[in-house]
Z-matrix of the N, CA and C atoms (Angstrom, degrees):
N
C 1 1.442
C 2 1.524 1 108.06
N 3 1.303 2 116.34 1 119.26
C 4 1.453 3 121.04 2 -177.33
C 5 1.510 4 112.23 3 -107.45
N 6 1.292 5 112.85 4 175.38
C 7 1.457 6 120.29 5 178.78
C 8 1.522 7 108.41 6 -86.12
N 9 1.314 8 116.74 7 131.15
C 10 1.459 9 121.33 8 -178.01
C 11 1.528 10 109.46 9 -118.32
N 12 1.321 11 117.17 10 95.95
C 13 1.462 12 119.47 11 -176.79
C 14 1.527 13 112.86 12 -62.54
N 15 1.335 14 117.55 13 -23.98
C 16 1.457 15 118.79 14 179.57
C 17 1.527 16 112.05 15 -73.61
N 18 1.305 17 118.06 16 -14.88
C 19 1.465 18 122.22 17 179.74
C 20 1.518 19 110.85 18 -93.75
N 21 1.311 20 116.11 19 -35.48
C 22 1.457 21 121.01 20 -176.18
C 23 1.515 22 109.33 21 -94.78
N 24 1.308 23 116.28 22 126.38
C 25 1.455 24 121.30 23 177.52
C 26 1.521 25 108.18 24 -119.34
N 27 1.298 26 115.78 25 123.65
C 28 1.453 27 121.17 26 179.96
C 29 1.514 28 108.50 27 -130.37
N 30 1.306 29 115.79 28 121.39
C 31 1.457 30 119.80 29 177.65
C 32 1.516 31 108.37 30 -95.31
N 33 1.315 32 116.53 31 123.92
C 34 1.450 33 121.53 32 178.93
C 35 1.518 34 107.87 33 -115.20
N 36 1.302 35 115.48 34 123.30
C 37 1.457 36 120.59 35 177.16
C 38 1.518 37 107.99 36 -105.70
N 39 1.300 38 116.14 37 103.81
C 40 1.450 39 120.64 38 -177.40
C 41 1.529 40 110.07 39 -76.58
N 42 1.282 41 116.33 40 -54.80
C 43 1.460 42 119.69 41 177.32
C 44 1.518 43 108.30 42 -153.74
N 45 1.315 44 114.47 43 156.85
C 46 1.460 45 119.76 44 178.29
C 47 1.518 46 107.36 45 -111.59
N 48 1.313 47 114.59 46 111.80
C 49 1.448 48 118.50 47 179.99
C 50 1.525 49 111.62 48 -96.40
N 51 1.321 50 116.55 49 -21.36
C 52 1.461 51 118.18 50 179.85
C 53 1.524 52 109.57 51 -75.08
N 54 1.324 53 116.83 52 146.54
C 55 1.466 54 120.01 53 -178.57
C 56 1.527 55 111.47 54 -71.33
N 57 1.308 56 115.05 55 154.97
C 58 1.463 57 120.74 56 175.64
C 59 1.517 58 108.19 57 -70.85
N 60 1.316 59 116.07 58 129.04
C 61 1.462 60 121.07 59 178.28
C 62 1.521 61 107.76 60 -102.98
N 63 1.325 62 115.58 61 118.46
C 64 1.463 63 121.91 62 179.97
C 65 1.519 64 107.10 63 -112.77
N 66 1.341 65 116.27 64 118.54
C 67 1.462 66 118.36 65 179.44
C 68 1.529 67 110.55 66 -81.47
N 69 1.315 68 116.53 67 172.38
C 70 1.469 69 121.34 68 -175.29
C 71 1.523 70 111.97 69 -61.89
N 72 1.331 71 117.01 70 -38.89
C 73 1.467 72 120.26 71 -179.69
C 74 1.524 73 110.99 72 -65.70
N 75 1.332 74 116.93 73 -39.90
C 76 1.462 75 120.57 74 178.26
C 77 1.517 76 110.60 75 -67.85
N 78 1.326 77 116.22 76 -40.76
C 79 1.461 78 120.50 77 178.85
C 80 1.533 79 110.67 78 -62.05
N 81 1.323 80 116.09 79 -41.82
C 82 1.474 81 120.32 80 179.41
C 83 1.525 82 110.84 81 -66.03
N 84 1.340 83 117.20 82 -39.77
C 85 1.466 84 121.18 83 179.20
C 86 1.524 85 110.76 84 -65.36
N 87 1.326 86 116.78 85 -43.70
C 88 1.473 87 120.90 86 178.38
C 89 1.523 88 109.59 87 -62.02
N 90 1.322 89 116.30 88 -43.66
C 91 1.463 90 120.30 89 -179.52
C 92 1.526 91 110.92 90 -60.86
N 93 1.322 92 117.01 91 -44.17
C 94 1.465 93 120.59 92 -178.12
C 95 1.530 94 111.11 93 -65.98
N 96 1.329 95 116.96 94 -43.33
C 97 1.467 96 120.64 95 179.18
C 98 1.530 97 110.41 96 -65.60
N 99 1.327 98 116.44 97 -44.54
C 100 1.469 99 120.23 98 -179.48
C 101 1.525 100 110.62 99 -62.41
N 102 1.330 101 117.48 100 -43.70
C 103 1.466 102 120.39 101 178.88
C 104 1.526 103 111.20 102 -63.33
N 105 1.326 104 116.90 103 -40.35
C 106 1.469 105 121.13 104 178.27
C 107 1.521 106 110.46 105 -60.50
N 108 1.334 107 116.90 106 -47.30
C 109 1.462 108 121.35 107 -178.40
C 110 1.517 109 112.10 108 -64.44
N 111 1.321 110 117.14 109 -42.68
C 112 1.459 111 120.94 110 -179.61
C 113 1.525 112 110.57 111 -69.85
N 114 1.333 113 117.39 112 -41.52
C 115 1.470 114 120.44 113 -178.96
C 116 1.520 115 111.87 114 -59.21
N 117 1.333 116 116.99 115 -37.58
C 118 1.460 117 120.44 116 -178.75
C 119 1.524 118 113.29 117 -98.60
N 120 1.337 119 116.36 118 19.75
C 121 1.474 120 123.43 119 177.31
C 122 1.524 121 112.57 120 53.65
N 123 1.323 122 115.57 121 43.10
C 124 1.462 123 120.92 122 178.57
C 125 1.532 124 111.67 123 -106.49
N 126 1.326 125 116.11 124 19.43
C 127 1.459 126 120.31 125 -176.97
C 128 1.526 127 112.10 126 -59.98
N 129 1.314 128 116.98 127 -53.98
C 130 1.470 129 120.48 128 -177.71
C 131 1.527 130 112.34 129 -61.53
N 132 1.347 131 119.54 130 -49.90
C 133 1.468 132 118.08 131 177.95
C 134 1.532 133 112.65 132 -60.81
N 135 1.330 134 116.88 133 -36.16
C 136 1.466 135 119.71 134 179.93
C 137 1.530 136 110.89 135 -66.53
N 138 1.323 137 116.35 136 -45.45
C 139 1.473 138 119.87 137 179.92
C 140 1.523 139 110.69 138 -63.75
N 141 1.321 140 117.24 139 -44.92
C 142 1.474 141 120.12 140 178.99
C 143 1.531 142 111.20 141 -61.03
N 144 1.315 143 116.35 142 -43.75
C 145 1.467 144 120.11 143 -179.41
C 146 1.521 145 110.89 144 -65.47
N 147 1.327 146 116.85 145 -46.81
C 148 1.467 147 119.96 146 -178.50
C 149 1.520 148 111.85 147 -65.34
N 150 1.327 149 117.47 148 -41.34
C 151 1.469 150 120.19 149 178.80
C 152 1.528 151 111.52 150 -66.90
N 153 1.330 152 116.48 151 -37.69
C 154 1.462 153 120.22 152 178.99
C 155 1.520 154 111.39 153 -66.31
N 156 1.312 155 115.75 154 -35.56
C 157 1.465 156 120.62 155 -177.17
C 158 1.524 157 113.06 156 -88.91
N 159 1.331 158 117.82 157 3.38
C 160 1.470 159 121.09 158 -177.28
C 161 1.529 160 113.57 159 -50.31
N 162 1.333 161 120.19 160 -45.88
C 163 1.471 162 118.79 161 179.90
C 164 1.534 163 113.25 162 -61.99
N 165 1.310 164 117.15 163 -22.85
C 166 1.458 165 120.84 164 -178.68
C 167 1.527 166 111.81 165 -108.84
N 168 1.326 167 116.77 166 23.71
C 169 1.468 168 119.36 167 -174.06
C 170 1.523 169 112.16 168 -60.17
N 171 1.324 170 118.27 169 -37.93
C 172 1.461 171 119.56 170 -179.99
C 173 1.526 172 110.81 171 -66.80
N 174 1.331 173 116.17 172 -44.39
C 175 1.464 174 119.97 173 178.67
C 176 1.523 175 110.27 174 -62.81
N 177 1.328 176 116.12 175 -41.27
C 178 1.458 177 120.59 176 177.97
C 179 1.514 178 112.08 177 -62.44
N 180 1.334 179 116.40 178 -39.39
C 181 1.467 180 119.05 179 179.20
C 182 1.518 181 110.86 180 -66.50
N 183 1.329 182 117.04 181 -33.79
C 184 1.461 183 119.86 182 177.02
C 185 1.528 184 110.69 183 -69.61
N 186 1.335 185 116.79 184 -36.68
C 187 1.459 186 120.96 185 177.94
C 188 1.531 187 110.72 186 -66.29
N 189 1.333 188 115.79 187 -29.17
C 190 1.465 189 119.52 188 177.51
C 191 1.522 190 111.19 189 -60.57
N 192 1.323 191 117.16 190 -33.39
C 193 1.470 192 120.16 191 178.08
C 194 1.529 193 110.38 192 -64.10
N 195 1.323 194 116.57 193 -34.17
C 196 1.468 195 120.96 194 178.33
C 197 1.526 196 110.31 195 -68.17
N 198 1.329 197 116.17 196 -38.16
C 199 1.464 198 121.25 197 -177.24
C 200 1.525 199 114.03 198 -80.09
N 201 1.310 200 118.50 199 -9.49
C 202 1.462 201 120.44 200 -171.35
C 203 1.523 202 115.22 201 -54.95
N 204 1.320 203 122.01 202 -35.76
C 205 1.474 204 117.86 203 177.98
C 206 1.529 205 113.57 204 -65.33
N 207 1.323 206 118.05 205 -28.11
C 208 1.469 207 120.91 206 -175.19
C 209 1.520 208 113.41 207 -89.45
N 210 1.305 209 119.00 208 -13.05
C 211 1.459 210 121.37 209 -171.02
C 212 1.524 211 113.38 210 -96.75
N 213 1.289 212 118.17 211 2.15
C 214 1.469 213 120.99 212 -172.61
C 215 1.526 214 114.20 213 -65.39
N 216 1.317 215 119.18 214 -3.91
C 217 1.464 216 119.94 215 175.35
C 218 1.525 217 111.75 216 -73.95
N 219 1.335 218 117.65 217 -26.08
C 220 1.465 219 122.08 218 179.98
C 221 1.526 220 110.74 219 -97.97
N 222 1.313 221 116.60 220 -48.42
C 223 1.464 222 123.06 221 -177.56
C 224 1.519 223 109.27 222 -129.22
N 225 1.304 224 116.28 223 156.20
C 226 1.459 225 119.24 224 172.57
C 227 1.530 226 108.18 225 -69.53
N 228 1.308 227 116.57 226 160.21
C 229 1.470 228 120.35 227 -179.47
C 230 1.524 229 110.65 228 -60.18
N 231 1.326 230 117.47 229 -38.70
C 232 1.465 231 120.41 230 179.21
C 233 1.528 232 111.52 231 -65.39
N 234 1.334 233 117.14 232 -42.10
C 235 1.463 234 120.57 233 178.66
C 236 1.521 235 110.98 234 -64.80
N 237 1.329 236 115.87 235 -40.65
C 238 1.471 237 120.73 236 178.76
C 239 1.523 238 110.02 237 -61.86
N 240 1.333 239 117.04 238 -43.80
C 241 1.462 240 120.59 239 178.78
C 242 1.525 241 111.30 240 -64.67
N 243 1.335 242 117.25 241 -38.69
C 244 1.465 243 120.53 242 177.36
C 245 1.523 244 110.87 243 -63.41
N 246 1.330 245 116.29 244 -41.20
C 247 1.459 246 120.56 245 177.74
C 248 1.532 247 110.21 246 -63.82
N 249 1.318 248 117.00 247 -41.46
C 250 1.471 249 120.88 248 177.71
C 251 1.526 250 110.65 249 -61.74
N 252 1.330 251 117.06 250 -41.63
C 253 1.473 252 119.82 251 178.02
C 254 1.523 253 111.17 252 -64.50
N 255 1.319 254 117.04 253 -39.08
C 256 1.458 255 120.73 254 178.30
C 257 1.532 256 110.85 255 -63.20
N 258 1.324 257 117.03 256 -40.94
C 259 1.468 258 120.91 257 -176.36
C 260 1.528 259 113.15 258 -78.08
N 261 1.329 260 117.68 259 -5.12
C 262 1.464 261 119.86 260 173.53
C 263 1.523 262 110.67 261 -64.79
N 264 1.302 263 116.23 262 -24.99
C 265 1.462 264 122.93 263 176.82
C 266 1.530 265 107.25 264 -102.41
N 267 1.294 266 118.05 265 129.19
C 268 1.475 267 120.44 266 -177.36
C 269 1.516 268 112.57 267 -60.44
N 270 1.311 269 116.71 268 -26.25
C 271 1.461 270 119.14 269 177.25
C 272 1.532 271 110.28 270 -67.19
N 273 1.326 272 116.91 271 -26.00
C 274 1.461 273 120.93 272 175.17
C 275 1.515 274 111.07 273 -65.25
N 276 1.334 275 116.14 274 -35.17
C 277 1.461 276 121.08 275 176.45
C 278 1.530 277 109.86 276 -64.87
N 279 1.324 278 116.39 277 -41.27
C 280 1.468 279 120.18 278 176.61
C 281 1.522 280 110.81 279 -62.64
N 282 1.316 281 116.65 280 -39.03
C 283 1.465 282 121.33 281 178.50
C 284 1.532 283 110.43 282 -62.51
N 285 1.325 284 117.36 283 -46.59
C 286 1.466 285 121.92 284 178.91
C 287 1.529 286 110.90 285 -62.58
N 288 1.320 287 116.67 286 -47.40
C 289 1.467 288 120.64 287 179.30
C 290 1.530 289 111.51 288 -60.52
N 291 1.316 290 116.27 289 -42.12
C 292 1.458 291 120.04 290 179.26
C 293 1.518 292 112.05 291 -61.76
N 294 1.320 293 116.58 292 -41.05
C 295 1.468 294 119.66 293 -179.67
C 296 1.524 295 111.10 294 -68.63
N 297 1.334 296 117.11 295 -39.77
C 298 1.471 297 120.60 296 177.03
C 299 1.529 298 109.66 297 -60.07
N 300 1.326 299 116.43 298 -45.93
C 301 1.465 300 120.60 299 -179.40
C 302 1.527 301 111.98 300 -64.79
N 303 1.345 302 117.29 301 -39.80
C 304 1.470 303 120.59 302 178.14
C 305 1.526 304 111.06 303 -61.53
N 306 1.324 305 116.71 304 -47.39
C 307 1.463 306 120.23 305 -179.44
C 308 1.521 307 111.47 306 -64.76
N 309 1.326 308 116.70 307 -36.75
C 310 1.461 309 120.26 308 178.90
C 311 1.532 310 110.50 309 -65.30
N 312 1.330 311 117.44 310 -41.78
C 313 1.471 312 121.24 311 177.77
C 314 1.525 313 110.68 312 -62.96
N 315 1.339 314 116.25 313 -41.94
C 316 1.463 315 120.41 314 178.59
C 317 1.527 316 110.37 315 -62.27
N 318 1.317 317 116.93 316 -41.72
C 319 1.465 318 121.06 317 -179.06
C 320 1.532 319 110.63 318 -65.61
N 321 1.313 320 117.41 319 -39.81
C 322 1.466 321 120.76 320 -178.87
C 323 1.540 322 111.62 321 -68.50
N 324 1.336 323 116.93 322 -30.83
C 325 1.465 324 120.22 323 179.20
C 326 1.520 325 112.06 324 -70.84
N 327 1.328 326 116.23 325 -32.39
C 328 1.474 327 118.46 326 -176.47
C 329 1.498 328 113.56 327 -93.04
């Protein structure tokens, strides 16, 4: 029994040099979630949770698709799906965290 490279497919991502592309719907979803978290003083718990779950960000984004029918009280289903697509890429998590931190700093200044 030999190794058959044509049967085994392995995708290796060494590094991502292309910039993260965030569309308008994703940007709006991130903004709404970040504002919600900052308004209710959930910045620290949100950052801790997101940073802790960083290694599982892709799995978490897939689980978000399962939760989409129940979350429509905060975001529309389309916005929730856009946010899930953004978080499939770990750089999307950095984008969300950065926006939460920016809004929190703005709130503390005022």
